[in-house]
N, C-alpha and C positions, 0 to 999 in steps of 0.2 A: 144668584143669592149668596153663594160661597164667597165670591169676590167682595161683595158689599160687607159681609160680616167680618172678613179678615181685614179689609181696609179700615173698617170702623174700629176693630180691636187694636190694630196697629196705631191708629191715630190716638186712641185712648192711652196706649202705652207711651207714645210720644209726649202727650200732654202730662202724664205722670212724671216722666223723666225731666222734660224741659221746663215745665211750669211749676209743678208741685215740688220737685226735687232740685230745681234750679240748675239742671244739667248734670247733676251728680248721679252716679249709678245707685247710690244708697241714699235714703232719706236721712237728714241730719238728726231727726228726733225719733229714730227707731221705727218699729213696726206699726206704731199708732197711725201713721199716714194712710196705709192701705186699709186698715180697719175702719177708720173714719170715712174714707172715700167710699168704701163698700156700703156702709150704712146710708150715706147720702145718695148714692146711685141706685140702690135697691128700691128707693121710692119711685124711680123712673121706670123700673122694669126688672126683668130677670137677667141672670148671667153676670152679676157683679159681685160674686163672692171674693173674699180676700185671695184665695188661690187663683181664681180666674184673673184677677187684677195683676197678680204676680206674673202669670203667663203672658198677659198683655205687655207688661214691662219688658219681659224677655223677648217677646216677639219684636218689639222695636229695637232693643239692644242687639239681638243676634241676627236680625234680618233687615238691615238698613235699606236694602233695595228689594223690597218685597214684590214689586210689580209683576215680574215674570213668574215667580213661584206661586203667587196667590191664585193664579188661574188654574193651576194644576194640582194643588195640595189643599187638603181640608184643614180646618182648625185642629182636629185631632192629630193630623200629621205634625203641625207646628208645635203642639204641646209635647209630642213625643220627641221631636227634634230638639226642643229647648232643654231636654234632659241630658243632652250631649254637651258636656262642658267645653271640650276642645274644639276650637273654631275649624280647624282643618278636617277633623272627623265629621263634625256637623255638616260642613259644606259637602263632603263626600256623600253622606247619607241623603242629603237633600237632592243632590244631582242624580243619584241612583234612583230615588223615589220617582222623580220626574221621568228619567230615561226609561226605567223598567215598569213604570205605572204600578208601583207597589201600593198595596193596601196598608193601612196602619198596622194590621196584624203581621204582614210581611216585613215591614220596617222594624218592628219589635224583634221579630225572629232573627233578622240579619244583624241587628245591634247585639242581641244576646249571643249570637254566634261569633261576635267580634270580627265581622267581615273586613272592616277597615284595617284592623290590626293584622289580620292574616294576610291581606294583600300587601301591606307595608313590609312585612317580613318575608314574603314569598319571592322566589326567583321567577316563578311562573304566575305572574299577576293575572294574565288572561285565563289561565286554568282555574285559578281560585274564583274568578268572576263567573266562569262557566259552571263550576260546581255549585255556586250559590244559587244559580237559576234553577238547578235541578233539585235543590233543597232536600 
């Protein structure tokens, strides 16, 4: 079920970017696009708030190869990961989530503790990773 939901949301994000925004990361006519889409899609069911549509766009933009991750991460993981603006940092947290089987709560904790930045600055990278596991 998780795979179907994430695949559906990814495809909606793709449609928003490629069709509605003509391949641009931003809509030409401002925030009205997502608001209008939200109103139209809400007639079909739940889960189409403006903020959810924004997350769907980011899902498509930030995770162009979602196939592997979608089987291991939840929609809540992707929402949390989409809040990481730096591509390298986001990729690190995504891989660590999968490798360490992090819950969303653990992902937030590791982000808040700036694990990626600590590892990047550390001479003992494995030591920092080991410390993060012992929380």
